[in-house]
VMD Tcl script that draws the C-alpha trace (Angstrom):
set ca {
  {62.36 62.14 10.28}
  {62.73 61.03 13.72}
  {61.49 64.13 15.33}
  {61.02 63.15 19.01}
  {64.20 61.35 18.92}
  {66.33 64.42 18.13}
  {64.49 66.38 20.43}
  {65.79 64.37 23.12}
  {68.91 63.25 22.42}
  {70.73 66.17 20.97}
  {71.64 66.88 24.64}
  {73.80 64.33 24.75}
  {75.81 65.44 21.45}
  {76.35 68.64 23.16}
  {77.44 66.59 26.46}
  {79.87 64.66 24.62}
  {81.40 68.15 23.03}
  {81.63 69.42 26.10}
  {83.37 66.27 27.95}
  {85.58 66.34 24.70}
  {87.11 69.34 24.62}
  {89.87 70.42 26.43}
  {89.61 72.79 29.59}
  {91.38 75.46 27.76}
  {88.25 75.99 25.48}
  {85.92 76.36 28.55}
  {84.53 79.45 27.16}
  {82.97 77.47 24.34}
  {81.02 75.06 26.45}
  {78.29 77.86 27.05}
  {77.51 78.44 23.40}
  {77.44 74.66 22.45}
  {75.24 73.99 25.11}
  {73.20 77.10 23.70}
  {73.56 76.06 20.58}
  {72.30 72.82 20.92}
  {69.30 74.03 23.13}
  {68.01 76.80 20.59}
  {68.00 73.59 17.84}
  {66.38 72.03 20.43}
  {63.49 74.65 20.85}
  {62.79 75.16 17.13}
  {62.28 71.48 16.76}
  {60.22 71.75 19.53}
  {58.34 74.70 17.69}
  {57.73 72.90 14.42}
  {55.94 70.06 16.71}
  {54.11 72.49 17.64}
  {53.47 74.08 14.05}
  {52.61 70.62 12.42}
  {50.58 69.33 15.40}
  {46.92 68.12 14.41}
  {44.87 69.15 17.54}
  {41.98 66.96 16.10}
  {43.85 63.59 17.39}
  {42.97 62.49 20.96}
  {45.69 60.81 22.54}
  {45.35 59.40 25.62}
  {44.27 55.41 25.72}
  {44.66 55.21 22.02}
  {48.19 55.06 20.44}
  {46.78 56.34 16.95}
  {45.76 59.60 18.41}
  {49.64 60.30 19.18}
  {51.84 61.82 17.19}
  {55.11 61.84 15.74}
  {55.47 58.16 17.11}
  {58.70 56.43 17.17}
  {58.69 52.51 18.20}
  {60.93 49.68 18.10}
  {61.41 46.74 19.66}
  {64.11 46.93 22.51}
  {64.46 44.24 25.38}
  {63.06 40.72 23.91}
  {63.78 37.92 26.39}
  {61.71 34.21 27.17}
  {61.43 34.03 30.84}
  {59.90 30.49 30.67}
  {57.56 30.18 33.00}
  {56.89 33.31 33.85}
  {56.64 34.10 30.39}
  {57.97 36.98 27.38}
  {59.64 40.13 28.87}
  {58.43 42.73 25.97}
  {60.51 45.99 26.22}
  {60.13 48.87 23.15}
  {61.62 52.30 22.89}
  {57.85 53.82 21.94}
  {57.53 57.68 22.18}
  {54.97 60.11 20.76}
  {53.24 63.07 22.15}
  {49.60 63.98 22.19}
  {47.47 67.26 23.52}
  {49.07 66.86 27.11}
  {52.32 66.42 26.03}
  {53.28 69.00 23.52}
  {52.77 72.22 25.13}
  {54.79 70.80 28.15}
  {57.33 69.71 25.56}
  {57.80 73.57 24.32}
  {57.61 74.76 27.38}
  {60.70 72.61 28.71}
  {62.28 73.65 25.69}
  {61.87 77.45 26.30}
  {62.55 76.98 29.93}
  {65.87 75.39 29.17}
  {67.03 77.79 27.28}
  {66.22 79.96 29.87}
  {68.10 78.47 32.20}
  {71.36 78.37 29.51}
  {70.99 82.34 29.49}
  {71.01 82.26 32.98}
  {74.23 80.07 33.25}
  {76.17 82.70 31.30}
  {78.62 83.49 34.53}
  {79.16 80.22 35.52}
  {82.80 79.88 36.41}
  {83.15 76.95 38.63}
  {83.55 73.49 36.67}
  {81.95 74.89 33.83}
  {83.01 71.70 32.21}
  {80.89 69.74 34.45}
  {77.88 72.02 34.84}
  {77.28 72.47 31.39}
  {77.59 68.56 30.62}
  {74.90 68.10 34.13}
  {72.89 70.33 32.44}
  {72.98 68.76 29.00}
  {72.16 65.37 30.37}
  {69.09 66.74 32.82}
  {67.73 68.43 29.19}
  {67.79 64.77 27.79}
  {65.89 62.73 30.54}
  {63.29 65.79 31.04}
  {62.37 65.69 27.21}
  {62.51 61.81 27.18}
  {59.77 61.84 30.30}
  {57.24 63.83 28.33}
  {57.51 61.72 25.26}
  {57.90 57.80 26.65}
  {55.26 56.00 26.33}
  {56.58 52.82 27.83}
  {56.64 52.78 31.31}
  {60.18 51.15 31.42}
  {61.32 53.74 29.09}
  {59.76 56.46 31.24}
  {61.08 55.14 34.95}
  {64.73 55.21 33.21}
  {64.59 58.70 32.04}
  {62.66 59.80 35.41}
  {65.74 58.11 37.20}
  {68.35 59.58 35.16}
  {66.93 63.20 35.35}
  {67.65 62.68 39.35}
  {71.45 62.47 39.49}
  {72.71 65.55 37.40}
  {70.01 67.56 39.71}
  {71.54 66.11 42.76}
  {75.02 67.22 42.00}
  {73.86 70.81 40.62}
  {72.93 71.73 43.65}
  {74.90 69.69 45.67}
  {78.62 71.05 43.82}
  {77.36 74.69 42.35}
  {74.64 75.49 45.15}
  {74.68 77.76 48.03}
  {75.71 77.46 52.16}
  {73.43 74.45 52.87}
  {73.95 72.69 49.62}
  {74.47 69.30 50.82}
  {71.59 69.04 52.96}
  {69.21 70.43 50.36}
  {70.38 67.98 47.72}
  {70.55 65.12 49.80}
  {66.93 65.80 51.14}
  {66.03 66.55 47.53}
  {67.23 63.02 46.26}
  {65.73 61.17 49.16}
  {62.27 62.29 48.86}
  {62.58 61.71 45.09}
  {64.27 58.42 45.77}
  {61.63 57.68 48.08}
  {59.01 57.85 45.52}
  {60.26 56.22 42.89}
  {61.25 53.11 44.75}
  {57.79 52.24 45.42}
  {56.56 53.40 41.90}
  {59.16 50.90 40.45}
  {57.08 48.07 42.77}
  {53.93 49.06 40.84}
  {55.48 49.09 37.62}
  {56.20 45.60 37.94}
  {52.79 44.70 39.21}
  {51.27 45.98 35.87}
  {53.94 44.58 34.28}
  {52.86 41.06 35.59}
  {49.43 42.16 34.99}
  {49.32 43.15 31.53}
  {49.87 41.23 27.98}
  {49.72 42.99 24.68}
  {47.43 41.21 22.82}
  {49.39 40.77 19.69}
  {52.41 39.14 21.33}
  {51.03 37.49 24.44}
  {54.10 39.08 26.04}
  {53.97 40.85 29.82}
  {54.36 44.60 28.32}
  {55.34 48.06 29.80}
  {53.63 49.55 27.43}
  {51.53 52.25 29.06}
  {48.84 52.53 26.08}
  {48.18 48.92 26.72}
  {47.73 49.74 30.45}
  {45.04 51.55 29.72}
  {42.56 48.88 28.66}
  {40.59 46.67 30.73}
  {40.85 43.82 28.01}
  {44.59 43.82 28.50}
  {44.94 42.51 32.23}
  {45.00 38.93 32.90}
  {42.37 37.46 34.83}
  {43.17 37.10 38.58}
  {46.32 39.53 38.27}
  {47.31 41.81 41.08}
  {45.74 44.82 39.24}
  {42.81 42.97 37.47}
  {39.91 45.53 36.76}
  {36.70 45.01 38.90}
  {38.99 45.32 42.40}
  {38.82 41.48 43.47}
  {42.49 41.94 44.57}
  {43.66 43.46 47.65}
  {46.27 44.22 49.50}
  {46.00 44.76 53.23}
  {42.50 44.45 52.89}
  {42.57 47.45 50.57}
  {42.12 47.18 46.67}
  {45.11 46.40 44.90}
  {44.08 49.09 42.34}
  {43.46 51.47 44.43}
  {47.07 51.36 46.47}
  {48.15 51.16 42.87}
  {46.42 54.41 42.28}
  {47.66 55.84 45.81}
  {51.30 54.99 45.34}
  {51.67 56.38 42.05}
  {49.95 59.80 42.57}
  {52.41 60.16 46.22}
  {55.61 59.52 43.95}
  {54.13 62.50 41.54}
  {52.79 64.74 44.37}
  {56.01 64.48 45.55}
  {57.20 66.74 42.57}
  {54.36 69.00 42.40}
  {54.84 69.31 45.35}
  {51.77 68.67 47.91}
  {51.30 69.76 51.64}
  {52.90 67.74 53.06}
  {55.22 66.42 50.69}
  {56.52 70.04 49.84}
  {59.70 70.62 52.48}
  {62.08 69.74 49.85}
  {61.02 72.55 47.67}
  {61.93 75.66 49.63}
  {65.26 74.04 51.00}
  {66.22 73.19 46.99}
  {65.26 76.60 45.83}
  {66.83 78.66 48.51}
  {70.52 76.43 47.95}
  {70.32 76.03 43.98}
  {71.90 78.21 42.05}
  {69.67 80.58 39.71}
  {69.73 78.05 36.47}
  {68.58 75.15 38.75}
  {65.80 77.17 40.35}
  {64.63 78.03 37.18}
  {64.36 74.14 36.17}
  {63.11 73.13 39.53}
  {59.98 75.55 39.16}
  {59.78 75.73 35.33}
  {60.01 72.00 34.31}
  {60.27 70.05 37.48}
  {56.79 70.65 39.41}
  {55.49 70.04 36.07}
  {56.91 66.14 35.87}
  {54.24 65.80 38.90}
  {51.30 67.13 37.32}
  {52.19 65.56 34.24}
  {52.59 62.23 35.86}
  {49.10 62.41 37.46}
  {47.75 63.11 34.44}
  {49.56 60.84 32.22}
  {49.94 57.56 34.76}
  {47.80 57.80 37.41}
  {44.75 58.95 35.75}
  {45.12 57.01 32.67}
  {46.15 54.03 33.64}
  {43.73 53.87 36.97}
  {40.48 55.87 36.14}
  {38.30 54.12 38.06}
  {40.22 55.01 41.01}
  {40.64 58.77 40.03}
  {36.75 58.94 39.87}
  {36.51 57.33 43.56}
  {39.68 59.35 44.95}
  {38.89 62.86 43.88}
  {37.41 64.31 46.53}
  {40.54 63.67 48.21}
  {42.43 64.92 46.02}
  {40.55 68.10 45.53}
  {41.34 68.80 49.42}
  {44.74 68.23 48.73}
  {44.62 70.61 46.02}
  {42.80 73.46 48.47}
  {45.37 72.38 51.50}
  {48.09 73.13 49.57}
  {46.75 76.35 47.91}
  {45.68 77.89 51.10}
  {49.03 76.84 53.16}
  {51.77 77.64 50.48}
  {50.14 81.26 50.32}
  {50.18 81.58 53.60}
  {53.65 80.53 53.98}
  {54.87 82.83 51.42}
  {53.27 85.81 53.11}
  {55.18 84.83 56.27}
  {58.78 85.04 54.55}
  {61.46 87.31 54.30}
  {63.75 85.73 52.16}
  {62.61 86.28 48.18}
  {63.39 83.36 47.03}
  {61.89 80.91 49.60}
  {58.41 83.32 49.39}
  {58.29 82.69 45.89}
  {59.55 78.77 46.26}
  {56.41 79.09 48.55}
  {54.22 80.63 46.15}
  {54.86 77.71 43.62}
  {53.54 75.18 46.39}
  {50.27 77.26 46.05}
  {50.10 77.89 42.26}
  {50.62 74.27 41.57}
  {47.38 73.46 44.24}
  {45.55 74.92 41.53}
  {46.89 72.16 39.31}
  {45.65 69.70 41.62}
  {42.42 70.91 42.24}
  {41.31 71.20 38.82}
  {42.77 67.61 37.96}
  {40.25 66.71 40.84}
  {37.59 68.55 39.10}
  {37.59 65.86 36.35}
  {35.72 68.34 34.41}
  {37.22 69.33 30.89}
  {37.13 73.25 32.06}
  {39.31 72.03 35.41}
  {41.81 69.88 33.41}
  {42.06 72.20 30.82}
  {42.77 74.85 33.52}
  {45.58 72.78 35.33}
  {47.07 72.17 32.17}
  {47.29 75.56 31.21}
  {48.35 76.69 34.86}
  {51.32 74.40 34.25}
  {52.54 76.32 31.16}
  {51.53 79.49 32.96}
  {53.43 78.84 36.32}
  {56.39 76.91 34.08}
  {57.63 80.57 32.45}
  {56.14 83.04 35.10}
  {58.12 81.23 38.37}
  {60.80 80.79 36.05}
  {60.96 84.54 35.30}
  {60.56 85.13 39.20}
  {63.83 82.99 40.29}
  {65.57 84.74 37.31}
  {64.57 88.03 38.84}
  {65.64 87.26 42.46}
  {69.01 85.98 40.69}
  {69.80 89.66 38.86}
  {69.55 91.18 42.42}
  {71.48 88.56 44.20}
  {74.76 88.14 41.80}
  {74.99 92.06 42.45}
  {74.98 91.89 46.37}
  {74.89 88.41 47.54}
  {71.40 89.08 49.57}
  {67.95 88.00 49.33}
  {66.46 89.27 52.39}
  {63.08 91.45 51.65}
  {63.89 93.87 54.17}
  {67.75 94.68 53.17}
  {66.08 96.66 50.51}
  {63.70 99.62 50.22}
  {63.48 102.07 47.24}
  {64.96 99.86 44.42}
  {62.80 101.74 41.57}
  {65.06 104.53 41.64}
  {68.25 102.73 41.53}
  {66.92 100.14 39.32}
  {63.78 101.42 37.26}
  {63.98 98.58 34.47}
  {64.23 95.91 36.86}
  {61.27 97.00 39.11}
  {59.13 97.24 35.99}
  {59.73 93.67 35.09}
  {59.23 92.72 38.44}
  {56.47 94.63 38.69}
  {54.93 92.92 35.62}
  {56.24 89.45 36.70}
  {54.31 89.90 40.05}
  {50.78 91.07 38.61}
  {51.11 88.31 36.21}
  {51.39 85.76 38.69}
  {48.84 86.93 40.74}
  {46.31 86.89 37.98}
  {45.76 89.64 36.74}
  {43.16 89.92 34.19}
  {44.79 89.78 30.68}
  {47.78 87.81 31.81}
  {47.93 83.55 31.71}
  {47.84 83.11 34.93}
  {44.48 84.35 35.27}
  {42.99 82.25 32.33}
  {44.23 79.05 34.13}
  {43.28 80.15 37.35}
  {39.88 81.20 36.44}
  {39.12 77.72 34.01}
  {40.16 75.97 37.41}
  {37.60 77.61 39.84}
  {35.00 77.09 36.89}
  {35.98 73.57 36.70}
  {35.70 73.00 40.24}
  {32.71 74.89 40.70}
  {31.17 72.86 37.98}
  {32.27 69.88 39.48}
  {29.36 69.03 41.59}
  {26.51 69.64 39.42}
  {27.99 67.36 36.31}
  {28.22 64.49 39.38}
  {32.07 64.58 39.60}
  {32.00 64.85 43.16}
  {33.88 68.21 43.99}
  {31.31 70.11 46.23}
  {31.48 73.99 45.49}
  {33.37 75.27 48.67}
  {36.45 73.81 47.34}
  {36.30 76.16 44.81}
  {35.37 78.99 46.94}
  {38.55 78.36 49.03}
  {40.52 78.55 45.86}
  {39.85 81.71 45.15}
  {40.93 82.72 48.76}
  {44.39 81.53 47.50}
  {44.04 84.48 44.82}
  {43.65 86.81 47.60}
  {46.47 85.97 49.26}
  {48.90 85.91 46.54}
  {48.03 89.59 45.38}
  {48.45 90.14 49.31}
  {52.07 88.67 49.77}
  {53.09 89.67 46.14}
  {52.26 93.38 46.50}
  {53.04 93.75 49.91}
  {56.85 92.39 48.71}
  {56.74 95.22 45.50}
  {55.63 97.89 47.64}
  {58.27 96.77 50.87}
  {61.57 96.14 48.13}
  {60.97 98.52 45.47}
  {58.91 101.93 46.68}
  {59.60 104.45 49.58}
  {62.82 106.12 50.44}
  {66.21 104.21 50.17}
  {67.47 102.23 51.83}
  {69.70 99.34 51.66}
  {71.41 97.53 54.04}
  {74.72 97.42 52.38}
  {74.93 101.00 52.01}
  {76.90 103.15 49.26}
  {78.75 100.14 48.06}
  {74.89 98.32 47.38}
  {73.79 101.33 45.85}
  {76.52 101.28 43.20}
  {76.80 97.42 43.06}
  {72.77 97.39 42.07}
  {72.83 98.14 38.31}
  {69.80 97.92 36.26}
  {69.36 94.83 34.06}
  {71.64 94.75 31.42}
  {71.02 93.25 27.52}
  {71.67 89.66 28.16}
  {69.11 90.06 31.15}
  {66.62 91.86 29.25}
  {66.80 89.34 26.12}
  {65.70 86.46 28.38}
  {63.15 88.32 30.65}
  {61.06 90.14 27.81}
  {59.95 86.89 25.88}
  {58.83 85.37 28.95}
  {56.66 88.12 30.18}
  {55.36 88.99 26.59}
  {54.46 85.14 26.18}
  {52.70 86.11 29.57}
  {50.73 88.74 27.79}
  {50.16 86.72 24.82}
  {48.66 83.37 26.19}
  {46.18 86.29 28.43}
  {44.90 87.53 25.46}
  {45.14 84.24 22.84}
  {44.84 80.99 25.30}
  {43.57 79.22 22.32}
  {47.08 79.11 21.24}
  {47.55 75.99 24.22}
  {43.94 75.38 24.39}
  {43.58 74.38 20.66}
  {46.06 71.35 21.26}
  {45.10 70.17 24.01}
  {41.36 70.36 24.05}
  {40.74 66.86 21.97}
  {43.02 65.31 24.62}
  {41.50 66.69 27.53}
  {37.82 65.74 26.57}
  {38.62 62.36 26.06}
  {40.53 61.79 29.12}
  {37.26 63.33 30.64}
  {34.85 60.98 29.28}
  {37.26 58.06 29.26}
  {37.25 58.65 33.55}
  {33.51 59.63 33.77}
  {32.70 56.43 32.43}
  {33.60 55.15 36.11}
  {31.52 57.65 37.90}
}
mol new
graphics top color blue
foreach p $ca { graphics top sphere $p radius 0.5 }
foreach p [lrange $ca 0 end-1] q [lrange $ca 1 end] { graphics top cylinder $p $q radius 0.2 }
display resetview
């Protein structure tokens, strides 16, 4: 059964049904989206259940699972050579956890969209197209196909923010679109350069196959990205230029400092379900792209540049945490906390150790569902009183005790309390970056210590927010009208929140549920890169 194709294209069936149904059936749109996304989550669960943890993936197509390969485009371009594009999809230990995470977060986003009233036909249709594109990104092994899904993802997000967002939604949508498009345009130039540098050894045709791009034997002698650094662009090795351009294209998504400024604006103006998707899935595409493409296609340049990447990760951790500490808008605070927490991902990847990269992957999974839960919790209050200012609330624990309990658990899980998933991810990143110097991969130990400071700062801004909003005497900016409007979490909201926070506890106690499946691929990637150190 082509299970990955079903995972990717099932949402298009939902889009077709939603667009075909007349507006008088608008109440059914959310049920169609929910049903298709639930089936998608079950399929992702089946992939996880039948995943062979011993297969390595990365540069070996035989190490990928559920592989589907079909000839898609074949052209003879004369003197330029033959063009070869395949519909090639498959997953390994790097993509499997993110595929399951994406299905879970999309299910949360549909649940958070239950009360959408403005143009529900367009909203749910766009949400399903976005769902399709995200799944395709994590499965694609042909660079042309990857880029296609990557670009398709931009349009639904642009309209979802620009139409259903807040007061400054047009500004936030355009800023998000321009930042991402800027990275995409330069990424396309590198893709074209790689295409003309690589041939399929079986057919002799130029190819976009990412697996062939990871093999130095497939590069044409004298080509722009030939291994060995013989070609130069402006006096710099062409392979280093290619690595840097691709890194910054994906780093915009992570996002790193100083390419992060689109994120707080997009989060603040986006509706709650779109914020859930941005934090839970979109930021992970950046980390995934660095591992899958930058590190796997340019392992020699990854080994050369990891000190700088580690430094960028540390700056993002500290800068994001300090900005979160100074925020008054609860949603903006969580947005800056995402910048800080994703800095751990970059630091772990830069360590070039099995512990660090495993920790970075675990941190992406943990941050994915915890940040989604945090943005959903902000949406609960905002939907009731349309205010997110931290100083507009005090004593909420007496008015909304269940809500306070969920917020407290989410905050403690996010700050890395032992027993929760974020602790495992951050601890492994710190261990990996601390060990990096001793195993010869180049990160100095002060970077690990600086990352630890970020954990302390995250405890400061989360606990301070908890104290300001939820404890003490009741004081609400809206007075009695707010006191009546601030009802506790309803059953629908609890159905969304409880599994998410239970998962944070489960993975904190049983991290092997993630580590077992990604271990072989991470070890393969580390050994692949370390041969160039």
